[in-house]
C-alpha positions as CSV (number, residue, x, y, z in Angstrom):
1,M,21.8,24.5,12.3
2,A,24.3,21.7,11.9
3,L,24.7,19.2,14.7
4,D,27.4,20.8,16.9
5,A,29.8,19.0,19.1
6,I,27.9,19.5,22.4
7,C,24.6,18.5,20.8
8,L,26.3,15.4,19.4
9,T,27.5,14.7,22.9
10,A,23.9,14.7,24.2
11,V,22.9,12.4,21.3
12,V,25.8,10.0,22.1
13,E,24.9,9.9,25.8
14,E,21.3,9.0,24.8
15,L,22.3,6.4,22.3
16,R,24.7,4.6,24.7
17,R,21.8,3.4,26.8
18,T,20.2,1.8,23.8
19,L,23.0,0.7,21.5
20,E,25.9,-0.5,23.7
21,G,25.6,-4.3,23.8
22,G,23.3,-4.4,20.8
23,K,23.6,-6.7,17.8
24,I,23.6,-5.5,14.2
25,D,21.0,-7.5,12.3
26,K,20.8,-5.7,9.0
27,I,22.5,-2.9,7.1
28,Y,21.0,-0.7,4.4
29,Q,22.3,2.3,2.4
30,P,19.2,4.1,1.1
31,S,21.2,6.9,-0.4
32,R,24.8,7.8,-1.2
33,D,25.5,9.4,2.2
34,E,23.2,7.5,4.5
35,V,23.5,4.1,6.2
36,V,20.8,2.6,8.3
37,M,21.5,-0.3,10.8
38,A,18.8,-2.5,12.3
39,I,20.0,-3.2,15.8
40,R,18.7,-5.7,18.3
41,G,19.2,-4.1,21.7
42,A,18.2,-4.9,25.2
43,G,14.5,-5.3,25.1
44,E,13.8,-3.5,21.8
45,N,14.8,-3.4,18.1
46,V,15.8,0.0,16.8
47,K,17.2,1.5,13.5
48,L,20.3,3.7,13.7
49,L,20.8,6.3,11.1
50,L,24.4,7.4,10.3
51,S,24.4,10.3,7.8
52,A,27.5,11.8,6.2
53,S,25.4,14.2,4.1
54,P,27.1,17.6,3.9
55,N,23.7,19.2,4.5
56,G,23.0,17.4,7.7
57,P,25.6,15.0,9.0
58,R,24.3,13.2,12.1
59,M,23.5,10.0,13.9
60,H,20.3,9.1,15.7
61,L,17.6,6.4,16.0
62,T,15.0,6.7,13.3
63,K,11.5,5.5,12.5
64,E,11.3,7.2,9.2
65,V,10.6,4.8,6.2
66,R,13.3,5.0,3.6
67,E,13.3,3.3,0.2
68,N,16.3,1.2,-0.5
69,P,17.8,0.8,-3.9
70,A,17.3,-2.4,-5.8
71,Q,21.1,-3.0,-5.9
72,P,22.9,-2.2,-2.7
73,P,25.9,0.2,-3.1
74,M,29.4,-1.3,-2.8
75,F,30.0,0.4,0.6
76,C,26.8,-1.2,1.9
77,M,27.9,-4.6,0.8
78,L,31.3,-4.1,2.5
79,L,29.5,-3.1,5.8
80,R,27.3,-6.1,5.5
81,K,30.3,-8.4,5.0
82,H,32.2,-7.0,8.0
83,L,29.6,-5.9,10.5
84,T,26.4,-8.0,10.2
85,G,26.1,-10.0,13.4
86,G,28.6,-7.8,15.2
87,R,28.0,-6.3,18.6
88,I,28.4,-2.6,19.6
89,L,30.8,-2.4,22.5
90,A,31.0,1.3,23.0
91,L,30.4,4.8,21.5
92,E,33.3,7.2,21.9
93,Q,33.5,10.9,21.1
94,P,36.6,13.1,21.3
95,E,35.9,16.0,23.5
96,L,34.2,18.9,21.8
97,E,34.6,17.3,18.4
98,R,31.9,16.3,15.9
99,I,33.3,12.7,15.6
100,V,31.9,9.4,16.9
101,L,33.6,6.1,16.9
102,L,31.5,3.0,17.2
103,R,33.7,0.2,18.7
104,L,32.5,-3.1,17.4
105,E,33.2,-6.8,17.9
106,V,32.6,-9.0,14.9
107,V,33.2,-12.6,13.8
108,D,35.5,-12.8,10.8
109,E,35.7,-15.4,8.1
110,L,37.7,-17.8,10.3
111,G,35.2,-17.6,13.1
112,D,37.5,-15.4,15.3
113,R,36.1,-12.5,17.2
114,V,37.9,-9.3,16.0
115,P,37.5,-5.6,16.6
116,R,36.1,-3.2,14.0
117,T,35.5,0.5,14.2
118,L,33.0,2.6,12.3
119,V,33.8,6.3,12.4
120,L,31.3,9.1,11.7
121,E,32.9,12.4,11.0
122,A,29.9,14.8,11.2
123,M,31.8,17.8,9.9
124,G,29.7,19.6,7.3
125,R,31.1,19.4,3.8
126,R,33.9,17.1,5.1
127,A,31.5,14.6,6.6
128,N,32.4,11.0,6.2
129,L,31.7,7.5,7.3
130,I,34.8,5.3,7.6
131,L,35.2,1.6,8.4
132,L,38.5,0.5,10.1
133,D,40.0,-2.9,10.6
134,A,41.5,-4.2,13.8
135,E,44.8,-2.3,13.3
136,G,43.1,1.0,12.5
137,R,43.5,0.8,8.7
138,I,40.8,2.1,6.5
139,L,38.8,-0.7,4.8
140,D,36.7,1.9,2.9
141,C,34.7,5.0,3.3
142,I,31.7,6.8,1.9
143,R,33.8,9.8,0.7
144,R,37.4,9.1,-0.4
145,V,39.9,11.9,0.0
146,E,43.4,11.9,-1.5
147,G,46.0,13.4,0.8
148,D,48.1,16.3,-0.1
149,V,51.6,16.7,1.5
150,T,51.9,20.4,0.3
151,T,48.7,21.5,1.9
152,G,48.7,19.0,4.8
153,Q,45.4,17.6,3.7
154,R,44.7,14.3,5.4
155,G,44.2,11.3,3.2
156,V,41.1,9.1,3.7
157,M,41.6,6.1,1.4
158,P,41.4,2.3,1.7
159,G,44.7,0.9,3.0
160,L,45.8,4.0,4.9
161,F,46.0,4.1,8.6
162,Y,43.2,6.3,10.0
163,H,44.1,9.5,11.8
164,L,41.7,11.9,13.5
165,P,41.4,15.2,11.7
166,E,43.0,18.3,13.1
167,P,40.9,19.4,16.2
168,H,38.5,22.3,15.6
169,P,37.0,22.9,19.0
170,G,34.4,25.6,19.1
171,L,30.7,26.5,19.6
172,S,28.1,26.8,17.0
173,P,27.0,30.3,16.0
174,L,23.6,29.7,17.7
175,L,25.3,28.9,21.0
176,E,27.7,31.8,20.7
177,R,24.8,34.2,20.2
178,E,22.8,32.6,23.0
179,L,25.7,33.1,25.5
180,D,26.1,36.7,24.3
181,F,22.3,37.2,24.8
182,R,22.3,35.7,28.3
183,S,25.4,37.6,29.4
184,D,24.6,41.0,27.7
185,G,27.7,40.5,25.5
186,E,30.2,39.7,28.3
187,S,30.9,36.2,26.9
188,R,32.6,37.5,23.7
189,N,36.0,37.8,25.3
190,E,35.8,34.5,27.2
191,S,37.9,31.4,26.4
192,L,36.3,28.3,25.0
193,Q,36.5,26.6,28.4
194,E,34.8,29.6,30.1
195,K,32.1,29.5,27.6
196,A,31.7,25.7,28.1
197,E,31.4,26.3,31.8
198,R,28.6,28.9,31.1
199,L,26.8,26.3,29.0
200,R,27.1,23.7,31.8
201,E,25.5,26.3,34.2
202,A,22.7,27.0,31.7
203,V,22.1,23.2,31.2
204,G,21.9,22.8,35.0
205,A,21.0,19.7,36.9
206,E,18.4,18.6,34.4
207,G,21.1,17.9,31.8
208,Y,20.7,18.0,28.1
209,V,17.1,18.4,26.9
210,P,16.1,18.4,23.2
211,Y,14.3,21.5,22.0
212,L,13.0,22.3,18.6
213,L,12.7,26.0,17.5
214,L,9.6,26.8,15.5
215,R,8.5,29.8,13.5
216,D,5.1,29.7,11.9
217,G,4.8,26.1,12.9
218,K,7.9,25.0,11.0
219,G,11.1,23.8,12.6
220,V,14.0,26.1,11.9
221,D,16.6,25.0,14.4
222,F,17.3,22.7,17.4
223,S,19.4,22.7,20.6
224,F,20.0,21.0,23.9
225,L,18.8,23.9,26.1
226,P,16.1,26.5,25.8
227,I,17.1,29.2,23.3
228,L,15.9,32.6,24.5
229,Q,17.6,35.1,22.1
230,Y,14.7,35.2,19.5
231,G,11.9,36.2,21.9
232,P,8.2,35.4,21.5
233,G,8.5,35.2,17.6
234,T,10.1,31.7,18.0
235,Q,8.4,28.9,19.9
236,L,10.1,26.0,21.7
237,R,8.9,22.5,21.6
238,R,10.4,20.0,24.0
239,Y,11.0,16.5,22.9
240,E,11.4,13.3,24.8
241,T,14.5,12.2,22.9
242,F,17.1,13.8,20.7
243,S,16.5,11.0,18.2
244,R,12.9,11.9,17.8
245,L,13.8,15.6,17.5
246,L,16.4,15.0,14.8
247,D,14.1,12.5,12.9
248,D,11.4,15.1,12.7
249,F,13.7,18.0,11.9
250,Y,15.4,16.3,9.0
251,A,12.4,14.4,7.7
252,A,11.2,16.8,4.9
253,R,14.8,17.9,4.1
254,G,15.9,14.2,4.0
255,T,13.2,13.3,1.5
256,A,14.2,16.2,-0.8
257,E,17.9,15.0,-0.6
258,R,17.0,11.4,-1.3
259,V,15.0,12.4,-4.3
260,G,17.9,14.7,-5.2
261,Q,18.9,15.7,-8.7
262,R,16.7,13.1,-10.5
263,G,13.6,14.6,-8.9
264,Q,14.7,18.1,-9.8
265,E,15.3,17.1,-13.4
266,L,11.9,15.4,-13.6
267,L,10.3,18.5,-12.0
268,K,11.9,20.8,-14.6
269,A,10.8,18.5,-17.4
270,V,7.1,18.5,-16.2
271,K,7.2,22.3,-15.7
272,R,8.5,22.8,-19.2
273,V,5.7,20.7,-20.6
274,R,3.1,22.6,-18.5
275,E,4.4,26.0,-19.6
276,R,4.1,24.9,-23.2
277,V,0.6,23.7,-22.7
278,E,-0.3,26.9,-20.8
279,R,1.1,29.1,-23.7
280,R,-0.9,27.1,-26.2
281,V,-4.1,27.5,-24.2
282,G,-3.5,31.2,-23.8
283,Q,-3.0,31.6,-27.6
284,Q,-6.2,29.6,-28.3
285,E,-8.2,31.8,-25.9
286,I,-7.0,34.9,-27.8
287,E,-8.0,33.3,-31.1
288,R,-11.4,32.4,-29.7
289,E,-11.9,35.9,-28.5
290,A,-11.2,37.2,-32.0
291,T,-14.2,35.1,-33.3
292,R,-16.6,37.0,-31.1
293,D,-17.2,39.7,-33.8
294,R,-18.1,37.1,-36.5
295,E,-21.7,38.4,-36.6
296,R,-20.4,41.6,-38.1
297,K,-18.9,39.6,-40.9
298,R,-22.3,38.2,-41.8
299,E,-23.9,41.6,-41.5
300,L,-21.4,43.1,-44.0
301,G,-22.1,40.3,-46.4
302,D,-25.8,41.0,-46.2
303,I,-25.2,44.7,-46.8
304,L,-23.1,43.9,-49.9
305,T,-25.6,41.4,-51.2
306,S,-28.4,44.0,-51.0
307,N,-26.3,46.6,-52.9
308,F,-24.9,44.6,-55.8
309,Y,-26.4,47.1,-58.3
310,A,-24.1,49.9,-56.8
311,L,-20.9,47.8,-56.8
312,R,-18.4,46.8,-59.5
313,K,-15.2,44.9,-59.8
314,G,-12.1,46.9,-59.0
315,M,-13.5,48.8,-56.1
316,K,-11.3,48.9,-53.0
317,S,-14.2,49.9,-50.6
318,A,-17.8,50.9,-50.6
319,C,-19.7,53.4,-48.5
320,L,-23.2,51.9,-48.0
321,T,-26.2,52.3,-45.7
322,D,-25.9,50.0,-42.7
323,Y,-29.4,48.9,-42.1
324,Y,-28.2,47.0,-39.0
325,D,-27.4,50.4,-37.4
326,P,-30.4,51.7,-35.4
327,E,-29.8,55.2,-36.8
328,G,-29.2,53.9,-40.4
329,R,-25.8,55.5,-40.8
330,E,-23.5,54.6,-43.6
331,T,-20.5,52.3,-43.1
332,E,-17.4,51.9,-45.2
333,I,-16.8,48.2,-46.2
334,P,-13.3,47.2,-47.4
335,L,-13.4,45.2,-50.7
336,D,-10.9,43.1,-52.7
337,P,-10.6,44.9,-56.1
338,L,-9.7,41.6,-57.8
339,L,-13.0,40.1,-56.8
340,T,-16.6,40.7,-58.2
341,P,-19.2,42.1,-55.8
342,Q,-20.7,38.6,-55.4
343,Q,-17.3,37.2,-54.6
344,N,-16.6,39.9,-52.0
345,A,-20.0,39.1,-50.3
346,A,-19.2,35.4,-50.4
347,K,-15.8,36.2,-48.8
348,Y,-17.5,37.9,-45.8
349,Y,-19.9,34.9,-45.4
350,K,-17.0,32.5,-45.6
351,E,-15.1,34.4,-42.8
352,Y,-18.3,34.3,-40.7
353,N,-18.7,30.6,-41.1
354,K,-15.0,30.0,-40.5
355,A,-15.1,32.0,-37.2
356,K,-18.3,30.2,-36.1
357,T,-16.6,26.8,-36.6
358,A,-13.4,28.1,-35.1
359,E,-15.2,29.1,-31.9
360,V,-16.5,25.6,-31.4
361,V,-13.2,23.9,-32.3
362,L,-11.1,26.3,-30.1
363,G,-13.6,25.8,-27.2
364,E,-13.0,22.0,-27.4
365,Q,-9.2,22.5,-27.7
366,I,-9.1,24.9,-24.7
367,E,-11.1,22.5,-22.6
368,K,-8.8,19.7,-23.5
369,G,-5.8,22.0,-22.7
370,R,-7.2,22.8,-19.3
371,R,-7.7,19.1,-18.5
372,E,-4.0,18.7,-19.6
373,L,-3.0,21.4,-17.1
374,E,-5.0,19.7,-14.3
375,Y,-3.3,16.4,-15.1
376,L,0.2,18.0,-15.2
377,D,-0.5,19.7,-11.9
378,S,-1.3,16.3,-10.4
379,V,2.0,15.0,-11.7
380,L,3.9,17.9,-10.0
381,E,2.1,17.0,-6.8
382,A,3.2,13.4,-7.3
383,V,6.8,14.4,-7.7
384,A,6.6,16.3,-4.4
385,L,5.4,13.1,-2.7
386,A,8.1,10.9,-4.2
387,E,10.1,9.1,-1.6
388,G,12.8,7.6,-3.7
389,E,14.1,6.5,-7.1
390,R,11.3,3.9,-7.7
391,D,8.6,6.6,-7.3
392,L,10.4,8.9,-9.7
393,M,10.8,6.1,-12.3
394,E,7.1,5.3,-12.0
395,I,6.2,8.9,-12.7
396,R,8.6,9.1,-15.6
397,Q,7.1,5.9,-17.0
398,E,3.6,7.4,-16.7
399,L,4.7,10.6,-18.6
400,T,6.4,8.4,-21.2
401,D,3.2,6.3,-21.7
402,T,1.1,9.4,-22.0
403,G,3.5,10.9,-24.6
404,Y,4.9,13.8,-22.6
405,L,8.4,12.5,-22.4
406,R,10.5,10.5,-24.8
407,R,11.2,6.9,-24.0
408,S,14.8,6.4,-22.9
409,A,16.5,3.2,-24.1
410,K,18.5,3.1,-20.9
411,A,15.5,3.6,-18.7
412,A,13.5,1.0,-20.6
413,S,16.3,-1.6,-20.0
414,R,16.3,-1.0,-16.2
415,M,13.6,-3.4,-14.8
416,K,12.8,-2.5,-11.2
417,T,10.2,-3.5,-8.7
418,A,7.2,-1.1,-8.9
419,A,6.8,1.3,-6.0
420,K,4.0,0.7,-3.6
421,P,1.4,3.1,-2.2
422,M,1.9,4.5,1.3
423,E,0.2,2.3,3.9
424,F,-1.4,3.5,7.2
425,R,-3.5,1.9,9.9
426,S,-6.4,3.8,11.5
427,T,-6.7,3.9,15.3
428,A,-9.5,1.3,15.0
429,G,-7.1,-1.0,13.0
430,L,-8.5,-0.4,9.5
431,R,-6.0,-0.3,6.6
432,I,-5.6,2.9,4.7
433,S,-3.7,3.2,1.4
434,V,-2.5,6.5,-0.2
435,G,-1.3,6.7,-3.8
436,K,1.9,8.6,-4.4
437,N,1.3,9.2,-8.1
438,N,-1.3,8.8,-10.8
439,T,-0.3,5.3,-11.7
440,Q,-0.8,4.2,-8.1
441,N,-4.0,6.2,-7.8
442,D,-5.4,4.4,-10.9
443,A,-4.4,0.9,-9.6
444,L,-5.8,1.6,-6.1
445,T,-9.2,3.0,-7.3
446,T,-9.9,1.0,-10.5
447,K,-8.2,-2.4,-9.9
448,Q,-7.4,-3.1,-6.2
449,A,-10.2,-1.6,-4.1
450,G,-13.5,-3.4,-3.7
451,K,-16.8,-1.7,-4.5
452,G,-17.7,-1.3,-0.8
453,D,-14.3,0.2,0.2
454,L,-14.3,3.9,0.8
455,W,-12.6,6.3,-1.7
456,L,-11.5,9.7,-0.5
457,H,-10.1,12.8,-2.3
458,T,-9.8,16.5,-1.7
459,Q,-12.6,18.4,-3.4
460,K,-11.4,20.1,-6.6
461,I,-7.9,20.1,-5.3
462,H,-5.0,18.0,-6.6
463,G,-4.0,15.2,-4.2
464,S,-3.7,11.5,-3.7
465,H,-6.4,8.9,-4.0
466,V,-7.0,7.4,-0.6
467,I,-8.7,4.0,0.0
468,L,-10.1,3.1,3.4
469,W,-10.4,-0.7,3.3
470,T,-13.6,-1.7,5.0
471,G,-13.7,-5.4,4.5
472,G,-17.4,-5.2,3.6
473,Q,-18.3,-3.6,6.9
474,V,-19.4,0.0,7.7
475,P,-16.3,1.9,8.8
476,D,-16.3,3.7,12.1
477,A,-16.4,7.5,12.1
478,K,-12.9,7.9,13.6
479,S,-11.4,5.9,10.8
480,V,-13.2,7.9,8.1
481,E,-12.0,11.1,9.8
482,E,-8.4,9.9,9.9
483,A,-8.5,8.8,6.3
484,S,-9.9,12.3,5.4
485,V,-7.0,14.0,7.3
486,L,-4.6,11.8,5.3
487,A,-6.3,12.9,2.0
488,A,-5.9,16.5,3.0
489,W,-2.3,16.1,4.1
490,F,-1.3,14.4,0.9
491,S,-2.7,17.1,-1.3
492,Q,-2.0,20.7,-2.5
493,A,-4.0,21.9,0.5
494,R,-1.5,20.6,3.0
495,G,-0.9,24.0,4.5
496,G,-4.6,24.9,4.7
497,K,-7.4,24.6,7.3
498,K,-10.9,23.1,7.0
499,V,-10.0,21.3,3.7
500,P,-13.0,19.7,2.0
501,V,-12.5,16.0,1.4
502,D,-15.1,14.1,-0.6
503,Y,-15.7,10.4,0.3
504,T,-17.8,7.7,-1.3
505,P,-17.9,3.9,-1.9
506,V,-15.6,2.9,-4.7
507,K,-18.6,1.7,-6.8
508,Y,-19.6,5.4,-7.4
509,V,-16.1,6.3,-8.8
510,K,-15.6,5.9,-12.5
511,K,-12.8,6.5,-14.9
512,P,-14.0,8.1,-18.2
513,A,-13.0,6.4,-21.4
514,G,-9.7,7.8,-22.6
515,A,-9.0,9.8,-19.4
516,R,-5.5,10.3,-18.3
517,P,-4.1,8.3,-15.3
518,G,-5.6,9.3,-12.0
519,M,-8.5,11.2,-13.6
520,V,-11.9,10.0,-12.3
521,V,-15.5,11.2,-11.8
522,Y,-17.7,10.3,-8.9
523,T,-21.3,10.8,-7.7
524,T,-23.3,10.3,-4.5
525,Y,-20.6,11.5,-2.2
526,Q,-20.3,13.1,1.3
527,T,-17.9,15.9,2.3
528,A,-15.8,16.2,5.4
529,Y,-13.9,19.4,6.4
530,V,-10.7,18.5,8.1
531,D,-7.3,20.1,9.1
532,P,-4.2,18.4,7.5
533,D,-2.1,16.9,10.2
534,G,1.4,15.6,9.5
535,E,1.9,14.3,13.0
536,L,-1.1,12.0,12.6
537,A,0.3,10.8,9.2
538,K,3.5,9.8,11.0
539,K,1.6,8.2,13.8
540,L,-0.6,6.1,11.6
541,R,2.0,5.1,9.0
542,V,2.9,1.4,8.8
543,K,6.6,1.0,8.9
């Protein structure tokens, strides 16, 4: 569901305790529709996410790691200019509206303390984030909207005075259905105020409580009170805070949005290449199967050779005794009338030798094609793990270097800092690195890790290379188990149980000459069987 007005009220109440009086230290804009503020509050430092994404407008504290672009967007630069160092005075929300106003006090260029307001309009496709000056004029916004007098559309442009949008009070479909369920349909004819009163009764003295609705272990919705309408098919998970609930609920979806169209384009390009290789391998397997009857070609040549006396040039076929047949029956052998008997026999021998050679060559090509398919599968897995533009650029560069994609002059001219592997810390304090693509996997395993560090990978399943940095010591069993769980989670077996994960010191892992990125062989290994655990991955990740 979208964040409705009542749920937003619960979030705002929760955030007031942490944010009011806090100082804005840093501001980032990891994607077009998201702004993250590092805020120094009373006793703790937090990160506030303000999202104007049409697919999930919201605000909450976040601990999720987001990759920032190398060049900050203009709106981010404007926010930094006006708001860095400012204090949050208050959070305001018009009643039953999906709008929050952050009242701020900042120091301007003259050193004077002046008010500023940052407005989040969390209204679906019309979501926006708007910065106002002391007089209420719009300095800029994430999504500019030209006004239209004929339709009455409100303009949201720099220089205009800000006006709240037309009020649209109402309840979300989820809450409407829940009230109907709890009142056996009696709430359908009630006014909004009567429905709101019913909700207050349902909330009770405990107040707003964050609940995540799960089906088959996946979050499908959230609310501020227990949702009973779905029955036992939907489970409820209670959270300590709304921020933690929203952070978890939008995590996977947020990654997909941040990767966005570029990731989809790269995914389509890799799939096209894979389909082409798969078709080629399929055709080669058909051709190899056709070579299976080559022995018959040799036999026909032998039969012709032993019957030259009965053959002459110009014959289109010959009916001869087949001495390879256990019953000695006759067989009809097609002949080329333009060839002599000797040339016809030689032709069958030539076809036999050609098929014999073709089987060997096709076998090598098929094996090479299967290795290509394995490699491309690993690239598809890497695209799924991509957390931002740098990851995608690294994968594209890898595919360009291996000849699967053409080199783009525009892409080649863009020099960006290389993406880094994901970093984790085991419960015992040992560092764990997880590669997000084959380039990172190669660098971790063959260049960065020491011979005594532990290398982990899912057994015969595409996934990330994982390095448990041991510092020359024998790692504790708990750290090995946690690293194994990470290897299982960051693999194609993420949704499975008892996933086999092989682990061995790096010295036993070798990269064959000419092998594609990320392809290695290893010996002298042990295998752990673990369940993938996304919660553990979040807990151990280094922010």
